[in-house]
C-alpha positions as protocol buffer text, in pm:
chain_id: "A"
residue {
  index: 1
  type: MET
  ca { x: 1705 y: -32831 z: -1840 }
}
residue {
  index: 2
  type: THR
  ca { x: 1992 y: -32941 z: -2059 }
}
residue {
  index: 3
  type: THR
  ca { x: 2344 y: -32850 z: -1953 }
}
residue {
  index: 4
  type: THR
  ca { x: 2693 y: -32986 z: -1995 }
}
residue {
  index: 5
  type: GLN
  ca { x: 2765 y: -32902 z: -1631 }
}
residue {
  index: 6
  type: SER
  ca { x: 2783 y: -33198 z: -1392 }
}
residue {
  index: 7
  type: HIS
  ca { x: 2828 y: -32981 z: -1082 }
}
residue {
  index: 8
  type: LEU
  ca { x: 2690 y: -32658 z: -935 }
}
residue {
  index: 9
  type: LEU
  ca { x: 2993 y: -32467 z: -813 }
}
residue {
  index: 10
  type: ALA
  ca { x: 2918 y: -32111 z: -930 }
}
residue {
  index: 11
  type: LEU
  ca { x: 2651 y: -31939 z: -1137 }
}
residue {
  index: 12
  type: LYS
  ca { x: 2908 y: -31825 z: -1396 }
}
residue {
  index: 13
  type: ASP
  ca { x: 2922 y: -32180 z: -1530 }
}
residue {
  index: 14
  type: PHE
  ca { x: 2562 y: -32161 z: -1656 }
}
residue {
  index: 15
  type: THR
  ca { x: 2368 y: -31976 z: -1924 }
}
residue {
  index: 16
  type: ARG
  ca { x: 2073 y: -31749 z: -1867 }
}
residue {
  index: 17
  type: LYS
  ca { x: 1840 y: -32011 z: -2015 }
}
residue {
  index: 18
  type: GLU
  ca { x: 1971 y: -32279 z: -1779 }
}
residue {
  index: 19
  type: LEU
  ca { x: 1923 y: -32060 z: -1472 }
}
residue {
  index: 20
  type: GLU
  ca { x: 1576 y: -31957 z: -1586 }
}
residue {
  index: 21
  type: GLU
  ca { x: 1481 y: -32322 z: -1624 }
}
residue {
  index: 22
  type: LEU
  ca { x: 1598 y: -32398 z: -1269 }
}
residue {
  index: 23
  type: ILE
  ca { x: 1404 y: -32101 z: -1130 }
}
residue {
  index: 24
  type: ASN
  ca { x: 1090 y: -32196 z: -1324 }
}
residue {
  index: 25
  type: ARG
  ca { x: 1116 y: -32557 z: -1209 }
}
residue {
  index: 26
  type: ALA
  ca { x: 1150 y: -32445 z: -846 }
}
residue {
  index: 27
  type: GLY
  ca { x: 833 y: -32241 z: -888 }
}
residue {
  index: 28
  type: THR
  ca { x: 651 y: -32542 z: -1033 }
}
residue {
  index: 29
  type: LEU
  ca { x: 766 y: -32767 z: -749 }
}
residue {
  index: 30
  type: LYS
  ca { x: 653 y: -32505 z: -497 }
}
residue {
  index: 31
  type: GLU
  ca { x: 308 y: -32505 z: -650 }
}
residue {
  index: 32
  type: LYS
  ca { x: 297 y: -32885 z: -636 }
}
residue {
  index: 33
  type: GLU
  ca { x: 395 y: -32872 z: -269 }
}
residue {
  index: 34
  type: ARG
  ca { x: 104 y: -32639 z: -200 }
}
residue {
  index: 35
  type: HIS
  ca { x: -127 y: -32912 z: -324 }
}
residue {
  index: 36
  type: ARG
  ca { x: 72 y: -33185 z: -147 }
}
residue {
  index: 37
  type: SER
  ca { x: 149 y: -33329 z: -489 }
}
residue {
  index: 38
  type: HIS
  ca { x: 476 y: -33509 z: -414 }
}
residue {
  index: 39
  type: HIS
  ca { x: 672 y: -33729 z: -646 }
}
residue {
  index: 40
  type: SER
  ca { x: 954 y: -33976 z: -589 }
}
residue {
  index: 41
  type: ARG
  ca { x: 1187 y: -33875 z: -870 }
}
residue {
  index: 42
  type: LEU
  ca { x: 1490 y: -33940 z: -647 }
}
residue {
  index: 43
  type: ALA
  ca { x: 1369 y: -34256 z: -475 }
}
residue {
  index: 44
  type: GLY
  ca { x: 1667 y: -34479 z: -405 }
}
residue {
  index: 45
  type: ARG
  ca { x: 1912 y: -34188 z: -436 }
}
residue {
  index: 46
  type: ILE
  ca { x: 2133 y: -34068 z: -149 }
}
residue {
  index: 47
  type: ILE
  ca { x: 2310 y: -33736 z: -98 }
}
residue {
  index: 48
  type: SER
  ca { x: 2580 y: -33659 z: 156 }
}
residue {
  index: 49
  type: LEU
  ca { x: 2587 y: -33316 z: 321 }
}
residue {
  index: 50
  type: LEU
  ca { x: 2951 y: -33235 z: 402 }
}
residue {
  index: 51
  type: PHE
  ca { x: 2949 y: -32922 z: 619 }
}
residue {
  index: 52
  type: ASP
  ca { x: 3253 y: -32736 z: 755 }
}
residue {
  index: 53
  type: LYS
  ca { x: 3027 y: -32451 z: 869 }
}
residue {
  index: 54
  type: PRO
  ca { x: 2722 y: -32475 z: 1096 }
}
residue {
  index: 55
  type: SER
  ca { x: 2384 y: -32417 z: 938 }
}
residue {
  index: 56
  type: THR
  ca { x: 2013 y: -32413 z: 1011 }
}
residue {
  index: 57
  type: ARG
  ca { x: 1834 y: -32313 z: 689 }
}
residue {
  index: 58
  type: THR
  ca { x: 2076 y: -32462 z: 438 }
}
residue {
  index: 59
  type: ARG
  ca { x: 2099 y: -32798 z: 612 }
}
residue {
  index: 60
  type: VAL
  ca { x: 1729 y: -32840 z: 686 }
}
residue {
  index: 61
  type: SER
  ca { x: 1615 y: -32711 z: 346 }
}
residue {
  index: 62
  type: PHE
  ca { x: 1846 y: -32953 z: 162 }
}
residue {
  index: 63
  type: GLU
  ca { x: 1741 y: -33243 z: 384 }
}
residue {
  index: 64
  type: ALA
  ca { x: 1370 y: -33158 z: 348 }
}
residue {
  index: 65
  type: ALA
  ca { x: 1412 y: -33117 z: -29 }
}
residue {
  index: 66
  type: MET
  ca { x: 1575 y: -33458 z: -67 }
}
residue {
  index: 67
  type: TYR
  ca { x: 1318 y: -33633 z: 151 }
}
residue {
  index: 68
  type: ARG
  ca { x: 1031 y: -33470 z: -39 }
}
residue {
  index: 69
  type: LEU
  ca { x: 1181 y: -33607 z: -360 }
}
residue {
  index: 70
  type: GLY
  ca { x: 1188 y: -33956 z: -212 }
}
residue {
  index: 71
  type: GLY
  ca { x: 1564 y: -33972 z: -147 }
}
residue {
  index: 72
  type: GLN
  ca { x: 1781 y: -34012 z: 161 }
}
residue {
  index: 73
  type: VAL
  ca { x: 2043 y: -33795 z: 332 }
}
residue {
  index: 74
  type: VAL
  ca { x: 2369 y: -33865 z: 515 }
}
residue {
  index: 75
  type: PHE
  ca { x: 2495 y: -33562 z: 711 }
}
residue {
  index: 76
  type: MET
  ca { x: 2857 y: -33521 z: 819 }
}
residue {
  index: 77
  type: SER
  ca { x: 3040 y: -33228 z: 972 }
}
residue {
  index: 78
  type: SER
  ca { x: 3413 y: -33201 z: 899 }
}
residue {
  index: 79
  type: GLN
  ca { x: 3485 y: -33303 z: 1259 }
}
residue {
  index: 80
  type: GLU
  ca { x: 3300 y: -33630 z: 1197 }
}
residue {
  index: 81
  type: SER
  ca { x: 3498 y: -33718 z: 886 }
}
residue {
  index: 82
  type: GLN
  ca { x: 3858 y: -33802 z: 809 }
}
residue {
  index: 83
  type: LEU
  ca { x: 3898 y: -33450 z: 667 }
}
residue {
  index: 84
  type: SER
  ca { x: 3963 y: -33338 z: 1024 }
}
residue {
  index: 85
  type: ARG
  ca { x: 4264 y: -33574 z: 1023 }
}
residue {
  index: 86
  type: GLY
  ca { x: 4400 y: -33449 z: 694 }
}
residue {
  index: 87
  type: GLU
  ca { x: 4262 y: -33697 z: 440 }
}
residue {
  index: 88
  type: PRO
  ca { x: 4323 y: -33557 z: 89 }
}
residue {
  index: 89
  type: LEU
  ca { x: 4011 y: -33418 z: -75 }
}
residue {
  index: 90
  type: LYS
  ca { x: 4074 y: -33626 z: -386 }
}
residue {
  index: 91
  type: ASP
  ca { x: 4057 y: -33943 z: -177 }
}
residue {
  index: 92
  type: MET
  ca { x: 3740 y: -33829 z: -1 }
}
residue {
  index: 93
  type: ALA
  ca { x: 3577 y: -33747 z: -336 }
}
residue {
  index: 94
  type: ARG
  ca { x: 3652 y: -34086 z: -489 }
}
residue {
  index: 95
  type: VAL
  ca { x: 3543 y: -34283 z: -183 }
}
residue {
  index: 96
  type: MET
  ca { x: 3219 y: -34090 z: -131 }
}
residue {
  index: 97
  type: SER
  ca { x: 3135 y: -34131 z: -499 }
}
residue {
  index: 98
  type: ARG
  ca { x: 3112 y: -34507 z: -433 }
}
residue {
  index: 99
  type: TYR
  ca { x: 2857 y: -34453 z: -152 }
}
residue {
  index: 100
  type: VAL
  ca { x: 2628 y: -34167 z: -251 }
}
residue {
  index: 101
  type: ASP
  ca { x: 2475 y: -34006 z: -558 }
}
residue {
  index: 102
  type: GLY
  ca { x: 2570 y: -33647 z: -481 }
}
residue {
  index: 103
  type: LEU
  ca { x: 2778 y: -33427 z: -249 }
}
residue {
  index: 104
  type: VAL
  ca { x: 2635 y: -33105 z: -105 }
}
residue {
  index: 105
  type: VAL
  ca { x: 2925 y: -32911 z: 44 }
}
residue {
  index: 106
  type: ARG
  ca { x: 2929 y: -32609 z: 277 }
}
residue {
  index: 107
  type: THR
  ca { x: 3286 y: -32501 z: 344 }
}
residue {
  index: 108
  type: PHE
  ca { x: 3533 y: -32212 z: 352 }
}
residue {
  index: 109
  type: GLY
  ca { x: 3749 y: -32218 z: 38 }
}
residue {
  index: 110
  type: GLN
  ca { x: 3608 y: -32236 z: -314 }
}
residue {
  index: 111
  type: GLU
  ca { x: 3906 y: -32454 z: -398 }
}
residue {
  index: 112
  type: VAL
  ca { x: 3758 y: -32727 z: -175 }
}
residue {
  index: 113
  type: VAL
  ca { x: 3442 y: -32771 z: -384 }
}
residue {
  index: 114
  type: GLU
  ca { x: 3644 y: -32738 z: -704 }
}
residue {
  index: 115
  type: GLU
  ca { x: 3884 y: -33017 z: -606 }
}
residue {
  index: 116
  type: LEU
  ca { x: 3601 y: -33241 z: -489 }
}
residue {
  index: 117
  type: ALA
  ca { x: 3430 y: -33185 z: -824 }
}
residue {
  index: 118
  type: ARG
  ca { x: 3751 y: -33262 z: -1010 }
}
residue {
  index: 119
  type: TYR
  ca { x: 3776 y: -33610 z: -858 }
}
residue {
  index: 120
  type: ALA
  ca { x: 3413 y: -33701 z: -778 }
}
residue {
  index: 121
  type: ASP
  ca { x: 3210 y: -33922 z: -1010 }
}
residue {
  index: 122
  type: VAL
  ca { x: 2886 y: -33772 z: -871 }
}
residue {
  index: 123
  type: PRO
  ca { x: 2750 y: -33415 z: -875 }
}
residue {
  index: 124
  type: VAL
  ca { x: 2904 y: -33168 z: -629 }
}
residue {
  index: 125
  type: ILE
  ca { x: 2677 y: -32882 z: -520 }
}
residue {
  index: 126
  type: ASN
  ca { x: 2819 y: -32571 z: -358 }
}
residue {
  index: 127
  type: ALA
  ca { x: 2600 y: -32498 z: -56 }
}
residue {
  index: 128
  type: LEU
  ca { x: 2827 y: -32203 z: 40 }
}
residue {
  index: 129
  type: THR
  ca { x: 3191 y: -32107 z: 25 }
}
residue {
  index: 130
  type: ASP
  ca { x: 3360 y: -31784 z: 123 }
}
residue {
  index: 131
  type: LEU
  ca { x: 3355 y: -31684 z: -245 }
}
residue {
  index: 132
  type: TYR
  ca { x: 3010 y: -31790 z: -367 }
}
residue {
  index: 133
  type: HIS
  ca { x: 2661 y: -31885 z: -247 }
}
residue {
  index: 134
  type: PRO
  ca { x: 2489 y: -31994 z: -570 }
}
residue {
  index: 135
  type: CYS
  ca { x: 2196 y: -32191 z: -425 }
}
residue {
  index: 136
  type: GLN
  ca { x: 2096 y: -31898 z: -203 }
}
residue {
  index: 137
  type: ILE
  ca { x: 2100 y: -31645 z: -485 }
}
residue {
  index: 138
  type: LEU
  ca { x: 1895 y: -31874 z: -708 }
}
residue {
  index: 139
  type: SER
  ca { x: 1629 y: -31893 z: -437 }
}
residue {
  index: 140
  type: ASP
  ca { x: 1648 y: -31514 z: -395 }
}
residue {
  index: 141
  type: LEU
  ca { x: 1592 y: -31467 z: -768 }
}
residue {
  index: 142
  type: LEU
  ca { x: 1289 y: -31693 z: -736 }
}
residue {
  index: 143
  type: THR
  ca { x: 1161 y: -31468 z: -455 }
}
residue {
  index: 144
  type: VAL
  ca { x: 1204 y: -31150 z: -660 }
}
residue {
  index: 145
  type: ILE
  ca { x: 1022 y: -31302 z: -957 }
}
residue {
  index: 146
  type: GLU
  ca { x: 741 y: -31424 z: -730 }
}
residue {
  index: 147
  type: LYS
  ca { x: 694 y: -31080 z: -576 }
}
residue {
  index: 148
  type: ARG
  ca { x: 765 y: -30856 z: -876 }
}
residue {
  index: 149
  type: ASN
  ca { x: 707 y: -31088 z: -1177 }
}
residue {
  index: 150
  type: ARG
  ca { x: 1039 y: -31000 z: -1335 }
}
residue {
  index: 151
  type: LEU
  ca { x: 1406 y: -30916 z: -1290 }
}
residue {
  index: 152
  type: GLN
  ca { x: 1458 y: -30686 z: -1587 }
}
residue {
  index: 153
  type: GLY
  ca { x: 1354 y: -30325 z: -1535 }
}
residue {
  index: 154
  type: LEU
  ca { x: 1408 y: -30336 z: -1159 }
}
residue {
  index: 155
  type: LYS
  ca { x: 1671 y: -30143 z: -968 }
}
residue {
  index: 156
  type: ILE
  ca { x: 1832 y: -30415 z: -754 }
}
residue {
  index: 157
  type: VAL
  ca { x: 2073 y: -30308 z: -480 }
}
residue {
  index: 158
  type: TRP
  ca { x: 2321 y: -30489 z: -257 }
}
residue {
  index: 159
  type: LEU
  ca { x: 2392 y: -30302 z: 67 }
}
residue {
  index: 160
  type: GLY
  ca { x: 2684 y: -30382 z: 299 }
}
residue {
  index: 161
  type: ASP
  ca { x: 2976 y: -30624 z: 287 }
}
residue {
  index: 162
  type: GLY
  ca { x: 3113 y: -30738 z: -49 }
}
residue {
  index: 163
  type: ASN
  ca { x: 3090 y: -31100 z: 61 }
}
residue {
  index: 164
  type: ASN
  ca { x: 3001 y: -31431 z: -108 }
}
residue {
  index: 165
  type: MET
  ca { x: 2641 y: -31316 z: -147 }
}
residue {
  index: 166
  type: ALA
  ca { x: 2749 y: -30994 z: -319 }
}
residue {
  index: 167
  type: ASN
  ca { x: 2986 y: -31188 z: -547 }
}
residue {
  index: 168
  type: THR
  ca { x: 2707 y: -31422 z: -651 }
}
residue {
  index: 169
  type: TRP
  ca { x: 2459 y: -31139 z: -708 }
}
residue {
  index: 170
  type: ILE
  ca { x: 2718 y: -30989 z: -944 }
}
residue {
  index: 171
  type: GLU
  ca { x: 2736 y: -31317 z: -1135 }
}
residue {
  index: 172
  type: ALA
  ca { x: 2357 y: -31339 z: -1145 }
}
residue {
  index: 173
  type: ALA
  ca { x: 2333 y: -30987 z: -1289 }
}
residue {
  index: 174
  type: MET
  ca { x: 2604 y: -31068 z: -1543 }
}
residue {
  index: 175
  type: ILE
  ca { x: 2423 y: -31381 z: -1664 }
}
residue {
  index: 176
  type: MET
  ca { x: 2059 y: -31276 z: -1631 }
}
residue {
  index: 177
  type: GLY
  ca { x: 2113 y: -30930 z: -1777 }
}
residue {
  index: 178
  type: PHE
  ca { x: 1977 y: -30700 z: -1507 }
}
residue {
  index: 179
  type: PRO
  ca { x: 2158 y: -30396 z: -1361 }
}
residue {
  index: 180
  type: LEU
  ca { x: 2298 y: -30425 z: -1008 }
}
residue {
  index: 181
  type: THR
  ca { x: 2408 y: -30147 z: -774 }
}
residue {
  index: 182
  type: LEU
  ca { x: 2630 y: -30225 z: -476 }
}
residue {
  index: 183
  type: ALA
  ca { x: 2713 y: -29997 z: -184 }
}
residue {
  index: 184
  type: CYS
  ca { x: 3011 y: -30120 z: 21 }
}
residue {
  index: 185
  type: PRO
  ca { x: 3252 y: -29940 z: 256 }
}
residue {
  index: 186
  type: ALA
  ca { x: 3604 y: -29886 z: 126 }
}
residue {
  index: 187
  type: GLY
  ca { x: 3810 y: -30197 z: 187 }
}
residue {
  index: 188
  type: TYR
  ca { x: 3507 y: -30426 z: 182 }
}
residue {
  index: 189
  type: ASP
  ca { x: 3443 y: -30451 z: -190 }
}
residue {
  index: 190
  type: PRO
  ca { x: 3337 y: -30771 z: -368 }
}
residue {
  index: 191
  type: ASP
  ca { x: 3607 y: -31002 z: -499 }
}
residue {
  index: 192
  type: SER
  ca { x: 3823 y: -30825 z: -758 }
}
residue {
  index: 193
  type: GLY
  ca { x: 3823 y: -31127 z: -989 }
}
residue {
  index: 194
  type: VAL
  ca { x: 3444 y: -31141 z: -986 }
}
residue {
  index: 195
  type: LEU
  ca { x: 3423 y: -30769 z: -1064 }
}
residue {
  index: 196
  type: ALA
  ca { x: 3678 y: -30805 z: -1345 }
}
residue {
  index: 197
  type: ALA
  ca { x: 3484 y: -31093 z: -1500 }
}
residue {
  index: 198
  type: ALA
  ca { x: 3163 y: -30887 z: -1489 }
}
residue {
  index: 199
  type: GLU
  ca { x: 3339 y: -30592 z: -1650 }
}
residue {
  index: 200
  type: LYS
  ca { x: 3476 y: -30818 z: -1925 }
}
residue {
  index: 201
  type: ARG
  ca { x: 3121 y: -30937 z: -1995 }
}
residue {
  index: 202
  type: GLN
  ca { x: 3007 y: -30572 z: -1996 }
}
residue {
  index: 203
  type: ALA
  ca { x: 2763 y: -30636 z: -1713 }
}
residue {
  index: 204
  type: ASP
  ca { x: 2577 y: -30333 z: -1576 }
}
residue {
  index: 205
  type: ILE
  ca { x: 2741 y: -30324 z: -1231 }
}
residue {
  index: 206
  type: THR
  ca { x: 2772 y: -30004 z: -1028 }
}
residue {
  index: 207
  type: LEU
  ca { x: 2984 y: -29994 z: -711 }
}
residue {
  index: 208
  type: LEU
  ca { x: 2922 y: -29701 z: -476 }
}
residue {
  index: 209
  type: ARG
  ca { x: 3024 y: -29592 z: -126 }
}
residue {
  index: 210
  type: ASP
  ca { x: 2716 y: -29386 z: -41 }
}
residue {
  index: 211
  type: PRO
  ca { x: 2425 y: -29606 z: 78 }
}
residue {
  index: 212
  type: VAL
  ca { x: 2173 y: -29324 z: 29 }
}
residue {
  index: 213
  type: GLU
  ca { x: 2269 y: -29281 z: -335 }
}
residue {
  index: 214
  type: ALA
  ca { x: 2263 y: -29657 z: -386 }
}
residue {
  index: 215
  type: VAL
  ca { x: 1911 y: -29719 z: -252 }
}
residue {
  index: 216
  type: ARG
  ca { x: 1752 y: -29412 z: -411 }
}
residue {
  index: 217
  type: ASP
  ca { x: 1447 y: -29539 z: -606 }
}
residue {
  index: 218
  type: ALA
  ca { x: 1554 y: -29900 z: -548 }
}
residue {
  index: 219
  type: ASP
  ca { x: 1299 y: -30173 z: -620 }
}
residue {
  index: 220
  type: VAL
  ca { x: 1489 y: -30450 z: -440 }
}
residue {
  index: 221
  type: ILE
  ca { x: 1737 y: -30407 z: -153 }
}
residue {
  index: 222
  type: ASN
  ca { x: 1952 y: -30697 z: -31 }
}
residue {
  index: 223
  type: VAL
  ca { x: 2121 y: -30694 z: 309 }
}
residue {
  index: 224
  type: ASP
  ca { x: 2325 y: -30949 z: 502 }
}
residue {
  index: 225
  type: VAL
  ca { x: 2518 y: -30971 z: 829 }
}
residue {
  index: 226
  type: TRP
  ca { x: 2824 y: -30750 z: 857 }
}
residue {
  index: 227
  type: ALA
  ca { x: 3055 y: -31027 z: 982 }
}
residue {
  index: 228
  type: SER
  ca { x: 3025 y: -31371 z: 823 }
}
residue {
  index: 229
  type: MET
  ca { x: 3132 y: -31701 z: 977 }
}
residue {
  index: 230
  type: GLY
  ca { x: 3504 y: -31693 z: 1040 }
}
residue {
  index: 231
  type: GLN
  ca { x: 3506 y: -31313 z: 1085 }
}
residue {
  index: 232
  type: GLU
  ca { x: 3378 y: -31305 z: 1443 }
}
residue {
  index: 233
  type: SER
  ca { x: 3698 y: -31136 z: 1567 }
}
residue {
  index: 234
  type: GLU
  ca { x: 3620 y: -30840 z: 1336 }
}
residue {
  index: 235
  type: GLN
  ca { x: 3264 y: -30797 z: 1466 }
}
residue {
  index: 236
  type: GLU
  ca { x: 3316 y: -30480 z: 1671 }
}
residue {
  index: 237
  type: GLU
  ca { x: 3533 y: -30308 z: 1410 }
}
residue {
  index: 238
  type: ARG
  ca { x: 3289 y: -30394 z: 1134 }
}
residue {
  index: 239
  type: ARG
  ca { x: 2992 y: -30269 z: 1337 }
}
residue {
  index: 240
  type: LYS
  ca { x: 3144 y: -29920 z: 1345 }
}
residue {
  index: 241
  type: ILE
  ca { x: 3239 y: -29919 z: 978 }
}
residue {
  index: 242
  type: PHE
  ca { x: 2907 y: -30056 z: 851 }
}
residue {
  index: 243
  type: LEU
  ca { x: 2670 y: -29854 z: 1071 }
}
residue {
  index: 244
  type: PRO
  ca { x: 2587 y: -29602 z: 792 }
}
residue {
  index: 245
  type: TYR
  ca { x: 2476 y: -29902 z: 581 }
}
residue {
  index: 246
  type: GLN
  ca { x: 2208 y: -30016 z: 826 }
}
residue {
  index: 247
  type: LEU
  ca { x: 1875 y: -30059 z: 652 }
}
residue {
  index: 248
  type: ASN
  ca { x: 1639 y: -29860 z: 871 }
}
residue {
  index: 249
  type: LYS
  ca { x: 1326 y: -29656 z: 820 }
}
residue {
  index: 250
  type: SER
  ca { x: 1520 y: -29345 z: 722 }
}
residue {
  index: 251
  type: LEU
  ca { x: 1726 y: -29520 z: 455 }
}
residue {
  index: 252
  type: LEU
  ca { x: 1430 y: -29719 z: 321 }
}
residue {
  index: 253
  type: ARG
  ca { x: 1245 y: -29390 z: 255 }
}
residue {
  index: 254
  type: GLN
  ca { x: 1496 y: -29325 z: -25 }
}
residue {
  index: 255
  type: ALA
  ca { x: 1381 y: -29638 z: -209 }
}
residue {
  index: 256
  type: ALA
  ca { x: 1070 y: -29694 z: -417 }
}
residue {
  index: 257
  type: ASP
  ca { x: 745 y: -29693 z: -216 }
}
residue {
  index: 258
  type: ASN
  ca { x: 692 y: -30067 z: -257 }
}
residue {
  index: 259
  type: ALA
  ca { x: 1060 y: -30165 z: -233 }
}
residue {
  index: 260
  type: LEU
  ca { x: 1129 y: -30530 z: -161 }
}
residue {
  index: 261
  type: VAL
  ca { x: 1380 y: -30604 z: 116 }
}
residue {
  index: 262
  type: LEU
  ca { x: 1566 y: -30936 z: 110 }
}
residue {
  index: 263
  type: HIS
  ca { x: 1764 y: -31091 z: 394 }
}
residue {
  index: 264
  type: CYS
  ca { x: 1891 y: -31451 z: 372 }
}
residue {
  index: 265
  type: LEU
  ca { x: 1887 y: -31487 z: 753 }
}
residue {
  index: 266
  type: PRO
  ca { x: 1995 y: -31522 z: 1025 }
}
residue {
  index: 267
  type: ALA
  ca { x: 1957 y: -31149 z: 1090 }
}
residue {
  index: 268
  type: HIS
  ca { x: 2135 y: -30944 z: 1351 }
}
residue {
  index: 269
  type: ARG
  ca { x: 1839 y: -30723 z: 1429 }
}
residue {
  index: 270
  type: GLY
  ca { x: 1949 y: -30372 z: 1510 }
}
residue {
  index: 271
  type: GLU
  ca { x: 2271 y: -30408 z: 1309 }
}
residue {
  index: 272
  type: GLU
  ca { x: 2240 y: -30454 z: 930 }
}
residue {
  index: 273
  type: ILE
  ca { x: 1860 y: -30422 z: 951 }
}
residue {
  index: 274
  type: THR
  ca { x: 1622 y: -30288 z: 1213 }
}
residue {
  index: 275
  type: ASP
  ca { x: 1353 y: -30504 z: 1363 }
}
residue {
  index: 276
  type: GLU
  ca { x: 1095 y: -30263 z: 1226 }
}
residue {
  index: 277
  type: ILE
  ca { x: 1205 y: -30323 z: 865 }
}
residue {
  index: 278
  type: LEU
  ca { x: 1255 y: -30698 z: 901 }
}
residue {
  index: 279
  type: GLU
  ca { x: 901 y: -30735 z: 1035 }
}
residue {
  index: 280
  type: SER
  ca { x: 746 y: -30498 z: 781 }
}
residue {
  index: 281
  type: SER
  ca { x: 546 y: -30578 z: 468 }
}
residue {
  index: 282
  type: HIS
  ca { x: 851 y: -30477 z: 264 }
}
residue {
  index: 283
  type: CYS
  ca { x: 1049 y: -30780 z: 380 }
}
residue {
  index: 284
  type: PRO
  ca { x: 943 y: -31134 z: 277 }
}
residue {
  index: 285
  type: ALA
  ca { x: 1243 y: -31288 z: 454 }
}
residue {
  index: 286
  type: PHE
  ca { x: 1049 y: -31596 z: 563 }
}
residue {
  index: 287
  type: ASP
  ca { x: 905 y: -31655 z: 215 }
}
residue {
  index: 288
  type: GLN
  ca { x: 1262 y: -31618 z: 94 }
}
residue {
  index: 289
  type: ALA
  ca { x: 1380 y: -31880 z: 345 }
}
residue {
  index: 290
  type: GLU
  ca { x: 1105 y: -32121 z: 236 }
}
residue {
  index: 291
  type: ASN
  ca { x: 1211 y: -32078 z: -126 }
}
residue {
  index: 292
  type: LYS
  ca { x: 1549 y: -32231 z: -43 }
}
residue {
  index: 293
  type: MET
  ca { x: 1378 y: -32568 z: -5 }
}
residue {
  index: 294
  type: HIS
  ca { x: 1192 y: -32543 z: -336 }
}
residue {
  index: 295
  type: MET
  ca { x: 1504 y: -32428 z: -518 }
}
residue {
  index: 296
  type: HIS
  ca { x: 1706 y: -32709 z: -361 }
}
residue {
  index: 297
  type: MET
  ca { x: 1443 y: -32954 z: -483 }
}
residue {
  index: 298
  type: ALA
  ca { x: 1486 y: -32822 z: -837 }
}
residue {
  index: 299
  type: ILE
  ca { x: 1866 y: -32841 z: -810 }
}
residue {
  index: 300
  type: LEU
  ca { x: 1871 y: -33194 z: -668 }
}
residue {
  index: 301
  type: GLU
  ca { x: 1612 y: -33316 z: -917 }
}
residue {
  index: 302
  type: HIS
  ca { x: 1817 y: -33183 z: -1206 }
}
residue {
  index: 303
  type: PHE
  ca { x: 2164 y: -33292 z: -1101 }
}
residue {
  index: 304
  type: LEU
  ca { x: 2072 y: -33630 z: -950 }
}
residue {
  index: 305
  type: GLY
  ca { x: 1772 y: -33717 z: -1167 }
}
residue {
  index: 306
  type: LYS
  ca { x: 1954 y: -33746 z: -1497 }
}
């Protein structure tokens, strides 16, 4: 993969060819892992995980990916760093660049990863902000291609909150050239700037209110929790508003017979998705979770292996 980008902050910064190469490489690395064919491409390299938000899958999959590539990991929560005492991000970026070969950052504001990237001399990888979740969507695209052999020609649907996942699916559709339908309650739409950018690029994005209309004949349905980290105080209000968007047996009947259901986990069973659907053959949520590690291997190999 050849790219002028030194950081992975958002999918919009990349071309379709570049994203396809990352997805293909992740698939190749997954196949090598099946045969226990490891390599030490990143031996002697160190990444730092800087996390403002707690995590299970993202933290462990990045750590496992780096170790499988022969590298090392330093983990720090914001409470364990000088960021909790107000150290400027530009100072943190320049200091950490002297110690490690890459920064993997999970935080609230997109401006945090952007400022770190502005001052860092090493790659900065966005492991989640409130605006985007690029690494997750790349692994989800890998899952769709694994299960359906393509992206084009599929009806792909986002169901629920117009959150960072929805924003990044919009960018993926814009770059990769597949149509995307979103069903969100009024007042919970994706970011207006993301939608405007997609419209400017003439992406095939449809935003609906009716979940039944949205999932009709869908090939792929994406769901996520109704209240993300930092929105816990809105949990009860959101539960009432989002209830019609629950992916249950009745709603899934509107989709294609072999519809694929994606959930990035953790799931609130009985809220955005029923236990019956999450545990069904429609939903490869645990394959999807595994693919995070393989995608993170591809990302780390590319950005740190230059």
